[in-house]
C-alpha positions as YAML, in Angstrom:
chain: A
units: angstrom
residues:
- id: 1
  name: MET
  ca: [-39.12, 35.33, 1.69]
- id: 2
  name: TYR
  ca: [-35.66, 36.99, 1.52]
- id: 3
  name: ARG
  ca: [-32.94, 36.81, 4.14]
- id: 4
  name: PHE
  ca: [-30.30, 39.42, 4.72]
- id: 5
  name: LEU
  ca: [-27.40, 39.02, 7.13]
- id: 6
  name: THR
  ca: [-26.52, 42.18, 9.01]
- id: 7
  name: GLY
  ca: [-24.23, 42.31, 12.00]
- id: 8
  name: GLY
  ca: [-25.51, 39.18, 13.67]
- id: 9
  name: LEU
  ca: [-29.17, 39.80, 12.79]
- id: 10
  name: VAL
  ca: [-31.22, 38.08, 10.17]
- id: 11
  name: LEU
  ca: [-33.87, 40.28, 8.67]
- id: 12
  name: VAL
  ca: [-36.64, 38.22, 7.25]
- id: 13
  name: VAL
  ca: [-38.69, 40.17, 4.81]
- id: 14
  name: PHE
  ca: [-42.12, 38.91, 3.93]
- id: 15
  name: LEU
  ca: [-43.71, 40.39, 0.86]
- id: 16
  name: ALA
  ca: [-47.41, 40.30, 1.56]
- id: 17
  name: SER
  ca: [-49.33, 40.00, -1.60]
- id: 18
  name: MET
  ca: [-52.66, 41.67, -1.08]
- id: 19
  name: ALA
  ca: [-53.74, 41.59, -4.65]
- id: 20
  name: GLN
  ca: [-55.64, 38.57, -5.85]
- id: 21
  name: ALA
  ca: [-55.34, 37.30, -9.36]
- id: 22
  name: ALA
  ca: [-57.72, 39.22, -11.61]
- id: 23
  name: PRO
  ca: [-59.91, 37.31, -14.04]
- id: 24
  name: ALA
  ca: [-58.57, 37.12, -17.56]
- id: 25
  name: ASP
  ca: [-61.40, 39.30, -18.98]
- id: 26
  name: ALA
  ca: [-61.06, 42.07, -16.35]
- id: 27
  name: PRO
  ca: [-60.14, 45.53, -17.69]
- id: 28
  name: ALA
  ca: [-56.59, 46.72, -17.11]
- id: 29
  name: PRO
  ca: [-56.27, 49.17, -14.21]
- id: 30
  name: VAL
  ca: [-55.87, 52.81, -15.15]
- id: 31
  name: MET
  ca: [-53.17, 53.43, -12.53]
- id: 32
  name: ALA
  ca: [-50.41, 51.10, -11.53]
- id: 33
  name: ALA
  ca: [-51.21, 49.15, -8.40]
- id: 34
  name: VAL
  ca: [-49.59, 50.34, -5.20]
- id: 35
  name: PRO
  ca: [-47.09, 47.74, -3.97]
- id: 36
  name: PRO
  ca: [-48.24, 45.78, -0.95]
- id: 37
  name: PRO
  ca: [-46.83, 46.81, 2.43]
- id: 38
  name: LEU
  ca: [-43.72, 45.06, 3.70]
- id: 39
  name: MET
  ca: [-43.76, 43.30, 7.02]
- id: 40
  name: MET
  ca: [-40.35, 42.87, 8.62]
- id: 41
  name: GLU
  ca: [-39.37, 40.70, 11.52]
- id: 42
  name: GLU
  ca: [-35.99, 40.71, 13.26]
- id: 43
  name: VAL
  ca: [-34.69, 37.40, 14.44]
- id: 44
  name: LEU
  ca: [-31.49, 37.09, 16.46]
- id: 45
  name: MET
  ca: [-29.06, 34.53, 15.13]
- id: 46
  name: PRO
  ca: [-27.90, 31.88, 17.57]
- id: 47
  name: GLU
  ca: [-24.70, 32.71, 19.43]
- id: 48
  name: THR
  ca: [-21.53, 31.63, 17.65]
- id: 49
  name: GLN
  ca: [-19.73, 29.02, 19.65]
- id: 50
  name: GLU
  ca: [-15.99, 29.26, 20.12]
- id: 51
  name: VAL
  ca: [-14.32, 26.14, 18.78]
- id: 52
  name: GLU
  ca: [-11.11, 25.03, 20.43]
- id: 53
  name: PRO
  ca: [-8.31, 24.72, 17.87]
- id: 54
  name: GLY
  ca: [-7.06, 21.20, 17.27]
- id: 55
  name: PRO
  ca: [-3.59, 20.01, 18.24]
- id: 56
  name: GLU
  ca: [-2.08, 20.74, 14.81]
- id: 57
  name: LEU
  ca: [-3.16, 24.39, 14.86]
- id: 58
  name: LEU
  ca: [-2.13, 24.75, 18.50]
- id: 59
  name: GLY
  ca: [1.32, 23.43, 17.61]
- id: 60
  name: TRP
  ca: [1.68, 26.09, 14.92]
- id: 61
  name: ILE
  ca: [0.41, 28.85, 17.20]
- id: 62
  name: GLU
  ca: [2.87, 27.79, 19.90]
- id: 63
  name: LEU
  ca: [5.77, 27.88, 17.43]
- id: 64
  name: LEU
  ca: [4.90, 30.97, 15.37]
- id: 65
  name: GLY
  ca: [2.21, 32.91, 17.25]
- id: 66
  name: PRO
  ca: [-1.46, 33.25, 16.29]
- id: 67
  name: THR
  ca: [-1.19, 35.06, 12.96]
- id: 68
  name: ASP
  ca: [1.73, 33.19, 11.44]
- id: 69
  name: GLY
  ca: [0.57, 29.96, 13.10]
- id: 70
  name: GLU
  ca: [-2.80, 30.11, 11.35]
- id: 71
  name: LEU
  ca: [-1.06, 31.00, 8.09]
- id: 72
  name: ALA
  ca: [1.33, 28.05, 8.45]
- id: 73
  name: PHE
  ca: [-1.52, 25.68, 9.28]
- id: 74
  name: GLY
  ca: [-3.41, 26.69, 6.12]
- id: 75
  name: LEU
  ca: [-0.37, 26.48, 3.85]
- id: 76
  name: VAL
  ca: [0.64, 23.05, 5.15]
- id: 77
  name: GLU
  ca: [-2.94, 21.84, 4.65]
- id: 78
  name: GLU
  ca: [-2.90, 23.28, 1.12]
- id: 79
  name: HIS
  ca: [0.22, 21.25, 0.28]
- id: 80
  name: GLY
  ca: [-1.04, 18.08, 1.99]
- id: 81
  name: LEU
  ca: [2.12, 17.69, 4.07]
- id: 82
  name: PRO
  ca: [2.28, 16.31, 7.61]
- id: 83
  name: HIS
  ca: [2.15, 19.18, 10.09]
- id: 84
  name: SER
  ca: [4.51, 17.47, 12.53]
- id: 85
  name: ILE
  ca: [7.29, 17.06, 9.95]
- id: 86
  name: VAL
  ca: [7.02, 20.62, 8.62]
- id: 87
  name: ARG
  ca: [6.87, 22.08, 12.12]
- id: 88
  name: SER
  ca: [9.95, 20.07, 13.10]
- id: 89
  name: LEU
  ca: [11.79, 21.15, 9.94]
- id: 90
  name: ILE
  ca: [11.08, 24.80, 10.76]
- id: 91
  name: ARG
  ca: [12.29, 24.28, 14.35]
- id: 92
  name: VAL
  ca: [15.53, 22.75, 13.05]
- id: 93
  name: GLU
  ca: [16.03, 25.34, 10.29]
- id: 94
  name: SER
  ca: [15.12, 28.60, 12.05]
- id: 95
  name: SER
  ca: [13.73, 27.87, 15.51]
- id: 96
  name: GLY
  ca: [10.56, 29.53, 14.21]
- id: 97
  name: ASP
  ca: [12.27, 32.87, 13.60]
- id: 98
  name: PRO
  ca: [11.03, 34.40, 10.31]
- id: 99
  name: LEU
  ca: [14.07, 36.74, 10.30]
- id: 100
  name: ALA
  ca: [16.62, 33.93, 10.65]
- id: 101
  name: ALA
  ca: [19.60, 34.23, 8.30]
- id: 102
  name: SER
  ca: [22.58, 31.93, 8.07]
- id: 103
  name: PRO
  ca: [26.18, 32.58, 7.02]
- id: 104
  name: THR
  ca: [25.55, 30.22, 4.08]
- id: 105
  name: ALA
  ca: [22.92, 32.59, 2.58]
- id: 106
  name: ASP
  ca: [19.81, 30.78, 3.83]
- id: 107
  name: HIS
  ca: [16.82, 32.93, 4.72]
- id: 108
  name: GLY
  ca: [13.64, 32.92, 6.81]
- id: 109
  name: LEU
  ca: [11.55, 30.24, 8.47]
- id: 110
  name: MET
  ca: [12.44, 27.48, 6.01]
- id: 111
  name: GLN
  ca: [15.99, 28.74, 5.34]
- id: 112
  name: LEU
  ca: [15.69, 29.07, 1.56]
- id: 113
  name: ASN
  ca: [19.07, 29.51, -0.08]
- id: 114
  name: ASP
  ca: [20.07, 32.01, -2.73]
- id: 115
  name: ILE
  ca: [20.58, 29.29, -5.33]
- id: 116
  name: LEU
  ca: [17.10, 27.79, -4.97]
- id: 117
  name: TRP
  ca: [14.62, 30.52, -4.07]
- id: 118
  name: PRO
  ca: [14.69, 32.50, -7.36]
- id: 119
  name: SER
  ca: [13.52, 29.48, -9.37]
- id: 120
  name: LEU
  ca: [10.84, 28.66, -6.78]
- id: 121
  name: ALA
  ca: [9.55, 32.24, -6.84]
- id: 122
  name: GLU
  ca: [9.39, 32.14, -10.63]
- id: 123
  name: GLU
  ca: [7.56, 28.78, -10.67]
- id: 124
  name: LEU
  ca: [5.03, 30.09, -8.14]
- id: 125
  name: GLY
  ca: [4.60, 33.48, -9.82]
- id: 126
  name: ILE
  ca: [5.84, 35.42, -6.78]
- id: 127
  name: GLU
  ca: [7.15, 38.55, -8.48]
- id: 128
  name: ARG
  ca: [8.96, 40.24, -5.60]
- id: 129
  name: PRO
  ca: [9.46, 37.61, -2.91]
- id: 130
  name: ASP
  ca: [10.32, 38.70, 0.59]
- id: 131
  name: LEU
  ca: [12.31, 35.81, 2.05]
- id: 132
  name: TYR
  ca: [11.64, 37.09, 5.56]
- id: 133
  name: ASP
  ca: [7.87, 37.23, 5.05]
- id: 134
  name: PRO
  ca: [6.45, 34.00, 6.52]
- id: 135
  name: GLU
  ca: [3.91, 33.61, 3.71]
- id: 136
  name: ASP
  ca: [6.37, 34.01, 0.81]
- id: 137
  name: ASN
  ca: [9.00, 31.90, 2.56]
- id: 138
  name: MET
  ca: [6.60, 29.09, 3.43]
- id: 139
  name: ARG
  ca: [4.91, 29.09, 0.02]
- id: 140
  name: MET
  ca: [8.29, 28.49, -1.62]
- id: 141
  name: GLY
  ca: [9.66, 26.12, 1.04]
- id: 142
  name: LEU
  ca: [6.53, 23.98, 1.21]
- id: 143
  name: TYR
  ca: [6.29, 23.84, -2.57]
- id: 144
  name: HIS
  ca: [9.87, 22.56, -2.69]
- id: 145
  name: LEU
  ca: [9.37, 20.07, 0.15]
- id: 146
  name: ALA
  ca: [6.17, 18.72, -1.45]
- id: 147
  name: TYR
  ca: [8.04, 18.35, -4.76]
- id: 148
  name: LEU
  ca: [10.86, 16.42, -3.08]
- id: 149
  name: TYR
  ca: [8.54, 14.12, -1.18]
- id: 150
  name: GLY
  ca: [6.43, 13.56, -4.31]
- id: 151
  name: LYS
  ca: [9.56, 12.63, -6.25]
- id: 152
  name: TYR
  ca: [11.16, 10.29, -3.71]
- id: 153
  name: LEU
  ca: [8.13, 9.14, -1.65]
- id: 154
  name: ASP
  ca: [10.47, 8.81, 1.31]
- id: 155
  name: TRP
  ca: [10.88, 11.34, 4.11]
- id: 156
  name: ASP
  ca: [14.58, 10.57, 4.66]
- id: 157
  name: ALA
  ca: [15.30, 11.20, 0.98]
- id: 158
  name: ALA
  ca: [13.10, 14.30, 0.80]
- id: 159
  name: LEU
  ca: [14.57, 15.84, 3.96]
- id: 160
  name: THR
  ca: [18.17, 15.00, 3.05]
- id: 161
  name: ALA
  ca: [17.59, 16.56, -0.40]
- id: 162
  name: TYR
  ca: [15.96, 19.59, 1.23]
- id: 163
  name: ASN
  ca: [19.08, 20.06, 3.35]
- id: 164
  name: ARG
  ca: [21.84, 19.09, 0.88]
- id: 165
  name: GLY
  ca: [20.16, 19.60, -2.47]
- id: 166
  name: GLU
  ca: [19.20, 16.70, -4.70]
- id: 167
  name: THR
  ca: [22.75, 16.15, -5.93]
- id: 168
  name: GLY
  ca: [24.00, 16.18, -2.33]
- id: 169
  name: MET
  ca: [21.37, 13.61, -1.35]
- id: 170
  name: LEU
  ca: [22.38, 11.34, -4.25]
- id: 171
  name: LEU
  ca: [26.07, 11.65, -3.30]
- id: 172
  name: HIS
  ca: [25.13, 10.81, 0.30]
- id: 173
  name: LEU
  ca: [23.17, 7.77, -0.90]
- id: 174
  name: GLU
  ca: [26.12, 6.62, -3.01]
- id: 175
  name: ALA
  ca: [28.54, 7.04, -0.11]
- id: 176
  name: THR
  ca: [26.40, 5.53, 2.66]
- id: 177
  name: GLY
  ca: [23.88, 3.29, 0.89]
- id: 178
  name: THR
  ca: [20.98, 5.14, 2.54]
- id: 179
  name: THR
  ca: [19.08, 8.38, 2.19]
- id: 180
  name: ARG
  ca: [18.91, 8.66, 5.95]
- id: 181
  name: SER
  ca: [21.12, 11.47, 7.25]
- id: 182
  name: ASP
  ca: [21.88, 13.30, 10.47]
- id: 183
  name: TYR
  ca: [19.59, 16.05, 9.20]
- id: 184
  name: SER
  ca: [16.63, 13.74, 8.48]
- id: 185
  name: ASP
  ca: [17.18, 12.07, 11.87]
- id: 186
  name: LYS
  ca: [17.15, 15.46, 13.55]
- id: 187
  name: VAL
  ca: [13.92, 16.53, 11.82]
- id: 188
  name: LEU
  ca: [12.12, 13.20, 12.19]
- id: 189
  name: GLY
  ca: [13.37, 12.71, 15.74]
- id: 190
  name: ARG
  ca: [11.94, 16.05, 16.82]
- id: 191
  name: MET
  ca: [8.45, 15.56, 15.38]
- id: 192
  name: GLU
  ca: [6.68, 15.10, 18.72]
- id: 193
  name: GLU
  ca: [8.16, 18.19, 20.43]
...
C-alpha cells in the first residue's frame, strides 16, 4: 500500500497481485507477465482544525503584526530567551518599529548600533545585513542578548550591558554597586504590558 498526499486528498493505491507463486520447476513464461491492474480509492483527509495561537505568539502579533510577529516568536524560541523580556526590550528600544533609527546611530527593532552590528553580522555569517529588516536585526540582537545573559546569568546585568555596552555596565556596577539600571528597570517593569 502506498500513500500520496495531494491537495487534501490521500490516494491509497493497492497493488493487487493476481499472480500466484509458480512452482520452482515450472517453465519460464515466454512473454513477460502483464502487471496486475491497480485499484485506487480516494479518501478525504479529516478537516484541519484551526489552533488558537498561545499568549506568547499573540503578544508578538499584537506588537509586530502577523508576519513579523511569527518571525519574532520563532527567533526568540530558537535562542531560548523569555518572550516577555525580549518583547519589552523591543517596545523600549523601537516601539516595535522596524524602521526606527536614533540620533546615536542605532537601527531597527532592537536598535543595533554601528559599533556592534558589524561584528555580530560577521559572527552569524550574515553577508549583507539589512538593519531595518526584522529578521536580520532580530537575529543579531537576539544573538547578542543571549550572549550577554549567558555570560552574566542576570537580567539586570545583561540588559544594562545591552544598553550601555559591557564596559558601560561594568562602570555602572563600580559606581553604584549594582547592575540594576534605569534601563533594566524600564525593560523588566514593562514585561506584562
